[in-house]
C-alpha positions as CSV (number, residue, x, y, z in Angstrom):
1,M,163.0,88.9,140.7
2,S,159.7,87.7,139.3
3,E,157.9,84.8,141.1
4,K,157.9,82.9,137.9
5,Y,161.7,83.0,137.9
6,I,162.0,81.8,141.3
7,D,159.4,79.0,140.8
8,N,161.7,77.9,137.8
9,I,164.8,77.9,139.8
10,V,163.3,75.9,142.7
11,D,161.9,73.4,140.2
12,D,165.4,73.0,138.5
13,I,167.0,72.5,141.8
14,Y,164.4,69.9,142.8
15,G,164.9,68.2,139.5
16,I,168.7,68.2,139.9
17,I,168.5,66.7,143.4
18,T,165.6,64.2,142.9
19,K,166.3,63.0,139.4
20,R,170.0,63.1,139.1
21,G,170.9,62.8,142.7
22,N,173.6,65.4,142.3
23,W,174.5,67.5,145.4
24,P,177.3,70.0,145.8
25,Y,180.5,68.4,147.0
26,S,180.6,70.6,150.1
27,F,177.2,69.6,151.4
28,N,177.1,67.4,154.3
29,V,174.0,65.6,155.5
30,D,172.9,68.6,157.5
31,N,173.1,71.0,154.6
32,K,171.2,68.6,152.4
33,I,168.3,68.2,155.0
34,K,168.0,71.9,155.3
35,L,167.9,72.6,151.7
36,L,165.3,69.9,151.1
37,E,163.2,71.2,154.0
38,T,163.5,74.7,152.5
39,I,162.4,73.4,149.3
40,Q,159.5,71.5,150.8
41,A,158.4,74.8,152.6
42,F,158.3,76.5,149.4
43,Y,155.9,73.7,147.7
44,V,153.9,73.8,150.8
45,K,153.2,77.6,150.3
46,K,152.2,77.0,146.7
47,D,149.5,74.7,147.8
48,T,149.1,72.7,144.6
49,R,148.7,68.9,143.9
50,D,152.1,68.9,142.1
51,G,153.7,70.7,145.0
52,Y,152.4,68.3,147.6
53,A,153.4,65.2,145.6
54,R,157.1,66.9,145.5
55,C,156.8,67.2,149.3
56,A,156.0,63.6,149.8
57,K,159.2,62.7,147.8
58,I,161.3,65.3,149.5
59,Q,160.0,63.9,153.0
60,S,161.1,60.3,152.0
61,M,164.5,61.7,151.0
62,V,164.8,63.7,154.3
63,E,163.9,60.5,156.3
64,I,166.6,58.6,154.3
65,L,169.3,61.2,155.0
66,K,168.3,61.3,158.8
67,L,168.8,57.5,158.8
68,Y,172.0,57.6,156.9
69,D,173.3,60.1,159.5
70,Q,172.5,58.0,162.3
71,V,174.3,55.0,160.9
72,L,177.3,57.4,160.4
73,T,177.2,58.8,163.7
74,R,177.2,55.4,165.5
75,K,180.7,54.2,166.5
76,M,181.9,50.8,165.1
77,H,183.5,48.6,167.6
78,V,185.5,45.6,166.5
79,K,185.9,42.8,169.3
80,P,189.0,40.7,169.3
81,S,186.8,37.8,168.0
82,G,186.4,39.7,164.7
83,S,182.5,40.4,165.3
84,T,181.3,44.0,165.0
85,D,179.6,45.7,167.7
86,V,177.4,48.6,166.5
87,S,176.5,50.3,169.4
88,K,176.0,53.9,170.3
89,N,178.5,55.4,172.8
């Protein structure tokens, strides 16, 4: 495969994920983070201004996904009074 072809594929995937927010249905948070970090490493190797701008956007997406994952993994406990205790157990 030519390098230009791979560049185009990664650019297309980047566009689909960042502009449209489309993810494969079967991707969980870990899969999303792994894919984003792989794309980020690809752009770092390219060492271009555009690549680093994309890395910054990817990094913010990774941070949001990690926060989202932390919220999902917390256990929600409802007290008899009806208040919600969001504590990690």
